[in-house]
C-alpha positions in Angstrom: 141.7 43.2 25.3 145.4 43.6 25.9 145.0 42.3 29.5 142.8 39.4 28.6 144.0 36.0 29.5 144.9 34.9 25.9 146.5 38.1 24.7 148.4 38.9 27.9 149.9 35.4 27.9 151.2 35.9 24.3 152.9 39.2 25.1 154.0 38.5 28.7 155.8 35.1 28.3 158.4 35.7 25.7 160.7 33.1 24.2 163.6 32.4 26.5 166.0 32.6 23.6 165.2 36.2 22.8 168.1 38.6 23.2 167.7 40.8 26.3 167.6 43.9 24.1 164.4 42.6 22.5 162.5 41.7 25.6 160.3 44.0 27.6 160.4 42.5 31.1 156.8 42.7 32.4 155.9 40.8 35.5 152.9 38.5 35.6 149.7 40.3 36.7 147.1 37.6 36.4 146.8 34.2 38.1 146.6 32.6 34.7 150.2 33.8 34.1 151.4 31.5 36.9 151.1 28.3 34.9 154.7 26.9 34.8 154.1 24.8 31.8 153.4 27.9 29.7 156.9 29.2 30.7 158.6 25.8 30.0 156.9 25.8 26.6 158.7 29.1 25.8 162.1 27.6 26.7 162.5 28.4 30.4 163.9 25.7 32.7 161.2 24.3 35.0 162.9 24.8 38.4 163.8 28.4 37.7 160.4 29.2 36.3 158.6 27.6 39.2 160.8 29.5 41.7 160.1 32.8 39.9 156.3 32.1 39.7 156.2 31.1 43.4 157.8 34.4 44.3 155.3 36.3 42.1 152.4 34.4 43.6 153.5 35.5 47.1 153.5 39.1 46.0 149.9 38.7 44.7 148.9 37.8 48.3 150.6 40.9 49.8 148.6 43.8 51.0 151.4 46.0 49.6 151.3 44.7 46.1 152.5 47.1 43.4 151.4 46.5 39.8 153.6 47.6 36.8 152.8 51.1 35.6 150.6 51.2 32.5 150.3 54.2 30.3 151.4 55.0 26.7 155.1 54.3 26.3 155.3 52.5 29.7 156.9 49.5 28.2 159.7 51.7 26.7 160.1 53.4 30.0 160.5 50.1 31.9 162.8 48.8 29.2 165.1 51.8 29.5 165.3 51.3 33.3 165.8 47.5 33.0 168.6 47.8 30.4 170.4 50.6 32.2 170.3 48.8 35.5 171.4 45.5 33.9 174.3 47.2 32.1 175.3 49.0 35.4 175.3 45.8 37.4 177.2 44.0 34.7 179.9 46.7 35.0 180.2 46.6 38.8 179.6 42.9 39.4 181.4 41.4 42.4 183.6 38.3 41.8 185.4 36.1 44.4 187.9 38.9 45.0 185.5 41.7 45.3 184.7 44.6 43.1 187.4 46.1 40.8 185.9 49.6 41.5 186.5 51.7 44.6 183.5 52.8 46.6 183.7 56.3 45.1 183.9 54.9 41.5 180.9 52.7 42.1 179.0 55.7 43.5 179.9 57.7 40.4 178.8 54.9 38.1 175.5 54.6 40.0 174.9 58.3 39.7 175.8 58.2 35.9 173.3 55.3 35.5 170.6 57.2 37.3 171.2 60.3 35.2 171.2 58.3 32.0 167.8 56.7 33.0 166.3 60.2 33.8 167.6 61.7 30.5 166.3 58.8 28.4 162.9 58.8 30.1 162.6 62.6 29.5 163.5 62.1 25.8 160.9 59.3 25.5 158.2 61.3 27.1 159.0 64.4 25.0 158.8 62.2 21.8 155.4 61.0 22.9 154.1 64.4 23.8 155.3 65.9 20.5 153.6 63.3 18.3 150.9 64.7 16.0 148.1 62.6 17.5 148.9 63.3 21.2 146.0 65.4 22.4 147.1 65.4 26.1 150.7 65.3 27.4 151.7 62.1 29.1 152.1 63.6 32.6 148.6 65.0 32.4 147.1 61.7 31.2 148.8 59.9 34.1 147.5 62.5 36.6 144.0 62.1 35.1 144.2 58.3 35.5 145.2 58.8 39.2 142.4 61.2 39.8 144.8 64.1 40.3 144.1 66.4 37.5 143.7 70.0 36.4 140.1 70.9 35.5 141.0 72.3 32.1 142.9 69.2 31.2 140.0 67.0 32.4 137.6 69.1 30.3 139.7 68.7 27.2 140.1 65.0 27.9 136.3 64.6 28.2 135.7 66.5 25.0 138.2 64.2 23.2 136.4 61.1 24.6 133.1 62.5 23.5 134.3 63.1 19.9 135.7 59.5 19.9 132.3 58.2 20.9 130.6 60.2 18.2 133.2 58.9 15.6 132.7 55.4 16.9 129.0 55.6 16.6 129.2 56.9 13.0 131.6 54.1 12.1 129.3 51.5 13.7 126.3 52.9 11.7 128.3 52.8 8.4 129.4 49.2 9.1 125.9 48.1 10.0 124.3 49.8 7.0 126.8 48.4 4.5 126.6 44.9 6.0 122.8 44.8 5.5 123.1 45.4 1.7 
C-alpha cells in the first residue's frame, strides 16, 4: 500500500516550498517516480529536477544499487542524519577564500556531528522499543527482516503474526456478518 504508485508519489515528492525541517528526504524507488512533470507540479525547477532524476535513473541501472532502509522509525532515522549533516556542512562551508576553520577544528566538528547523530539515533530507537505496543525491539525486527535472527525472537514474532491473523479473521467475520443484515 505505502509503496504503491499513487501513495508513494504523494509521500515522496513533497512541495518544494516546504521548510527543510518538515521534509523527510527519501529518494525515488520506483520508475514511476522519475516523471519530471510530477516534480515540476510540486514547485521544483525543471532543469534541476531532470538532472536529479537522470542521476537516480542511472543508479537504478547499477548492479550496486542500494535502496533506502525501511523499518519502523526509518524516516526519523534518515531525517536525523540528513539534518545533522546539512547543519554540519552549513557550518564548515568553503567560500572563495577557503574554510574559516582549521583542519583540526573541522575534524572536531565532524566528530561532534557523528556523535550527535549516534546519540539521537539511539534515543529514537529507545523511544520506539519502549512504546507499549512494541512487541519486538527494533534491532531484532531488522535482523529478522534480514534473515539474521535469534530463534526465540523468531518464534515470538511468528506467534505475534499468528495472533494478528486470528484477530484479522475475527474482524473480517464480524464485518461480513454485519454487512449482510
